[in-house]
C-alpha positions in Angstrom: -74.0 -10.0 72.2 -75.6 -6.5 71.8 -79.2 -6.5 70.8 -80.3 -5.1 67.4 -82.2 -2.4 69.2 -79.2 -1.2 71.2 -77.0 -1.2 68.1 -79.5 1.1 66.4 -79.9 3.3 69.4 -76.2 3.9 70.1 -74.9 4.1 66.6 -71.4 5.6 67.0 -68.1 4.9 65.4 -65.9 4.4 68.5 -67.6 1.2 69.8 -70.6 3.4 70.7 -69.4 3.8 74.3 -66.1 5.1 75.6 -65.3 4.6 79.2 -62.0 5.7 80.6 -60.5 7.2 83.7 -60.2 10.9 83.2 -56.8 10.9 84.9 -54.7 10.0 81.9 -56.7 12.2 79.6 -56.1 15.5 81.4 -53.5 18.1 80.9 -50.6 18.1 83.3 -50.3 20.7 86.0 -47.5 22.3 84.0 -49.4 22.5 80.7 -47.9 25.0 78.4 -50.0 27.5 76.4 -49.6 27.8 72.7 -46.8 29.8 71.0 -49.3 32.5 69.8 -50.2 33.3 73.4 -46.6 33.4 74.4 -45.8 35.8 71.6 -48.6 38.2 72.6 -47.4 38.2 76.2 -43.8 38.7 75.1 -44.6 41.9 73.2 -46.8 44.4 75.0 -46.7 46.7 72.0 -48.2 44.0 69.7 -51.7 44.7 68.2 -53.1 41.7 70.1 -51.9 43.0 73.4 -53.3 46.5 72.6 -56.7 44.9 72.0 -56.7 43.3 75.4 -55.8 46.7 77.0 -58.6 48.3 75.1 -61.2 46.3 77.0 -63.3 48.5 79.3 -64.8 46.5 82.2 -67.3 49.3 82.9 -68.7 49.6 79.4 -72.3 48.4 80.0 -73.5 49.0 76.5 -71.0 46.6 74.9 -72.2 43.3 73.6 -72.3 39.7 74.8 -70.3 37.8 72.2 -71.0 34.2 71.3 -68.1 32.6 69.4 -67.6 29.2 67.9 -68.7 27.2 64.8 -72.0 28.0 63.2 -74.3 25.3 64.8 -72.9 25.9 68.3 -73.3 29.7 68.0 -76.9 29.3 66.8 -77.9 27.1 69.8 -76.2 29.3 72.5 -77.5 32.6 71.1 -81.0 31.2 70.9 -80.8 30.2 74.6 -79.7 33.6 75.6 -82.3 35.5 73.6 -85.2 33.4 74.9 -84.1 33.0 78.5 -86.7 33.8 81.1 -85.6 32.0 84.2 -85.6 35.0 86.6 -87.4 38.1 87.6 -85.6 41.0 86.1 -86.1 43.2 89.1 -84.6 41.1 91.9 -83.1 38.1 90.1 -85.3 35.6 92.0 -85.9 32.4 90.1 -89.2 32.4 88.2 -90.3 33.8 84.8 -91.6 37.4 84.5 -92.4 37.4 80.7 -89.4 39.7 80.1 -86.2 38.0 78.8 -83.5 37.8 81.3 -81.1 39.5 78.9 -83.5 42.3 78.1 -81.8 45.4 76.7 -78.6 43.4 75.9 -76.9 43.1 72.6 -76.1 39.4 71.8 -73.5 39.4 69.1 -73.0 36.1 67.2 -69.5 35.7 65.8 -69.8 32.4 63.9 -66.9 30.7 62.1 -67.7 30.2 58.4 -64.1 29.6 57.5 -63.0 26.5 59.5 -66.0 24.2 59.5 -67.2 22.1 62.4 -64.9 22.4 65.4 -65.7 18.7 66.3 -64.3 17.8 62.9 -61.1 19.7 63.6 -60.6 17.6 66.7 -61.3 14.3 64.9 -58.8 15.3 62.2 -56.1 16.0 64.8 -56.1 19.7 64.4 -56.4 20.6 68.1 -53.4 23.0 68.0 -55.2 24.9 65.2 -58.4 25.0 67.3 -56.5 26.3 70.3 -55.1 29.2 68.3 -58.3 29.8 66.5 -60.2 30.2 69.8 -57.7 32.8 71.1 -57.8 34.7 67.8 -61.6 34.7 67.7 -61.8 36.0 71.3 -59.5 38.9 70.4 -61.6 39.7 67.3 -64.7 39.8 69.6 -63.0 42.4 71.8 -61.7 44.4 68.9 -64.0 46.8 67.0 -62.4 46.1 63.6 -64.8 44.7 61.1 -64.8 44.3 57.3 -67.6 44.6 54.7 -66.2 41.8 52.4 -63.0 39.8 51.7 -62.0 42.7 49.4 -62.3 45.4 52.0 -58.7 46.2 52.9 -59.4 48.9 55.4 -62.2 47.7 57.7 -65.2 49.7 56.7 -67.8 47.7 58.7 -69.2 48.4 62.1 -68.8 46.1 65.1 -69.8 46.4 68.8 -67.2 46.0 71.5 -67.5 43.1 73.8 -68.3 43.0 77.6 -68.4 39.2 77.7 -67.5 36.3 75.5 -69.2 32.9 75.5 -67.4 30.0 74.0 -70.3 28.1 72.4 -68.5 25.1 71.0 -67.6 22.3 73.4 -64.6 21.5 71.3 -63.3 25.0 71.7 -64.0 24.7 75.5 -62.0 21.5 75.6 -59.0 22.7 73.6 -59.0 26.6 73.6 -60.4 27.7 76.9 -57.1 27.1 78.7 -55.2 29.3 76.3 -57.8 32.1 76.4 -57.8 32.0 80.2 -54.0 31.9 80.4 -53.8 35.0 78.1 -56.4 37.0 80.0 -54.9 36.2 83.4 -51.3 37.0 82.4 -52.3 40.3 80.8 -54.6 41.3 83.7 -57.5 41.7 81.3 -60.8 41.4 83.2 -62.9 40.3 80.2 -65.3 37.5 81.4 -65.1 34.5 79.2 -67.8 31.8 79.8 -67.1 28.2 78.9 -70.5 26.6 79.6 -69.5 23.0 79.1 -66.4 23.4 81.3 -68.7 25.0 84.0 -71.2 22.2 83.7 -68.6 19.5 84.2 -67.0 21.4 87.1 -70.5 21.4 88.8 -70.8 17.6 88.2 -67.3 16.4 89.2 -67.5 17.1 93.0 -65.6 14.1 94.4 -63.1 11.4 93.4 -64.3 8.0 92.2 -67.4 9.4 90.4 -68.9 7.9 87.3 -70.1 10.6 84.9 -72.1 9.8 81.8 -72.5 12.1 78.8 -75.0 11.7 76.0 -74.0 13.8 73.0 -73.8 13.6 69.2 -71.9 10.9 67.3 -69.3 13.4 66.1 -68.6 14.7 69.6 -68.4 11.1 71.0 -66.0 10.2 68.2 -63.8 13.2 68.9 -63.5 12.5 72.7 -64.3 16.1 73.5 -66.2 15.3 76.7 -63.5 13.0 77.9 -61.1 16.0 77.7 -63.6 18.4 79.4 -64.2 15.9 82.2 -60.4 15.3 82.6 -59.8 19.1 82.9 -62.6 19.4 85.5 -61.1 16.5 87.5 -57.6 17.9 87.3 -58.9 21.3 88.5 -60.3 19.7 91.7 -57.3 17.4 92.2 -59.2 14.2 91.4 -57.5 11.3 89.7 -60.1 8.5 89.3 -63.2 10.0 87.8 -64.7 7.7 85.2 -66.3 9.3 82.1 -68.7 7.4 79.9 -69.7 9.0 76.6 -72.4 7.7 74.2 -74.4 8.9 71.3 -78.0 7.8 70.3 -78.8 7.6 66.6 -81.7 10.1 66.8 -82.8 13.4 68.4 -84.6 11.5 71.2 -83.2 8.9 73.5 -84.2 6.8 76.5 -82.4 6.6 79.9 -83.4 3.0 80.1 -81.9 2.2 76.7 -78.7 3.9 77.7 -78.5 1.9 80.9 -79.2 -1.3 78.9 -76.1 -0.5 76.9 -74.1 0.5 79.9 -74.9 -2.8 81.6 -74.3 -4.8 78.3 -70.8 -3.3 78.2 -70.0 -4.9 81.6 -70.0 -1.7 83.7 -70.9 -2.3 87.3 -70.4 1.0 89.1 -73.6 3.2 89.5 -73.7 6.4 87.4 -73.5 9.5 89.6 -74.5 12.1 87.0 -75.6 12.3 83.4 -74.7 15.4 81.3 -77.0 15.9 78.4 -75.8 17.9 75.4 -79.0 19.8 74.7 -77.9 20.9 71.3 -78.3 17.4 69.9 -80.5 15.5 72.4 -84.1 15.9 73.6 -84.0 14.7 77.2 -87.6 15.7 78.1 -88.5 12.2 79.4 -85.3 11.4 81.3 -86.5 12.8 84.7 -89.8 10.8 84.4 -87.7 7.7 83.8 -85.6 8.3 87.0 -88.8 8.4 89.0 -89.9 5.0 87.5 -86.5 3.5 88.2 -86.6 4.7 91.8 -90.2 3.4 92.3 -90.9 -0.2 93.3 -94.1 -0.1 91.3 -92.5 -0.5 87.9 -91.2 -4.1 87.5 -89.6 -3.4 84.1 -87.4 -0.7 85.6 -86.3 -2.5 88.8 -83.1 -3.9 87.1 -81.8 -0.3 86.6 -82.0 0.9 90.3 -78.6 -0.4 91.3 -77.0 1.5 88.3 -78.1 4.9 89.5 -76.4 6.2 92.6 -78.6 7.6 95.4 -77.6 11.2 94.5 -77.9 10.6 90.7 -78.8 13.8 88.8 -79.3 14.9 85.3 -77.5 18.0 84.2 -78.4 19.8 81.0 -76.1 22.2 79.2 -78.7 24.8 78.2 -79.7 26.0 81.7 -76.0 26.4 82.7 -75.3 28.6 79.7 -78.1 30.9 80.8 -77.3 30.7 84.5 -73.5 31.4 84.2 -73.9 34.4 81.8 -76.6 35.9 84.1 -74.6 35.4 87.2 -71.5 37.1 85.8 -73.4 40.1 84.4 -75.2 40.6 87.7 -72.1 40.2 89.9 -70.2 42.6 87.8 -73.1 45.0 87.4 -72.8 44.8 83.6 -76.5 44.7 82.7 -77.7 47.7 80.6 -81.0 47.7 82.6 -82.9 48.7 79.5 -86.4 47.5 79.2 -86.3 46.1 75.6 -86.0 42.8 74.0 -82.5 41.5 73.3 -80.9 42.8 70.1 -78.9 40.5 68.0 -75.9 41.4 65.8 -74.4 38.8 63.5 -70.8 38.5 62.2 -68.9 35.9 60.3 -65.3 34.7 60.5 -64.3 34.1 56.9 -61.2 33.4 54.7 -59.8 36.4 53.0 -59.5 35.8 49.2 -59.5 32.0 49.7 -56.5 31.9 52.0 -57.0 29.0 54.4 -54.5 30.2 57.0 -56.3 31.2 60.2 -54.0 34.2 60.5 -55.6 35.6 57.4 -59.2 35.1 58.6 -61.2 38.3 59.0 -64.5 39.3 60.6 -67.3 40.7 58.3 -70.8 41.8 58.9 -73.2 38.8 58.4 -73.7 38.0 54.7 -75.2 34.6 53.8 -73.1 34.4 50.6 -70.1 33.6 52.8 -71.7 30.9 54.9 -70.0 27.5 54.7 -72.0 24.9 53.0 
């Protein structure tokens, strides 16, 4: 029987813990992209193909676009604006009191029309999410912007994009493949960052691993991280990576409580890595707990030692978001090199005149009256 404390701590709808082999969850090698992508590639005179061809890989003053649902965009843009992991002169690790993305424009393109992307997955609308992710990427690259749902011309002002960051893990799980396929097939060099995909690729380094993920109840219910783990395993040719996903009931959680639950469910293999979804979980005490588990001086933690592999590590999503964006901008020499605090621009993806079809969604300059409730 599960203790009352554990029931409270891991309060999720899908039995609180999902443990499956990633093998059956991944896409097959011959995965097909969506029809929308095929239609763009089949018509090089289409407006969408022209948008891709308009991308200028040398335009340093263009913006870093953050796309996804509202909550995911807010988290990722905040991480980029406040990042100070490196010295801005030589890129060496260590803060220098100047934001890493100094002089950059961080453009938030939040979706106010389609609700939570996690909810789209739960409701079985993954095909909609795939197309929505591609369409939003194209809108980020395009400079077309409207003032309101009643603007038929596009009288707004919008920066071009030099990079796109997919903020939502759900969009990473179900839309990144299609975005990547479109860009590769059209020879468009736009860098698109999928932080959660990158995090999982860094974690899944060998077959037979056990990967744990602690995230929100909604994301656990949706199985998003099972999909992302499966994609990472497939990319490396692995077939027996085990992914365990759980959700605590509050903003803070304990590694010991997670391991109690893990053991209670009958799991025997040691956990090799733990991915923490920073957007929903405060993991500030996890590292201290690992030290206590490794030590022979803490009797109450000794029972956990065999459930952490010798090379067990904790991976947080937030540092990877910052690291991957910084790496790409530096490698491609896309930084503006201006000494100024990052500037933020805000846009919304909204329905036009109440039409729910994603084909009719438009981008407007930020206006709180159009925010989803």
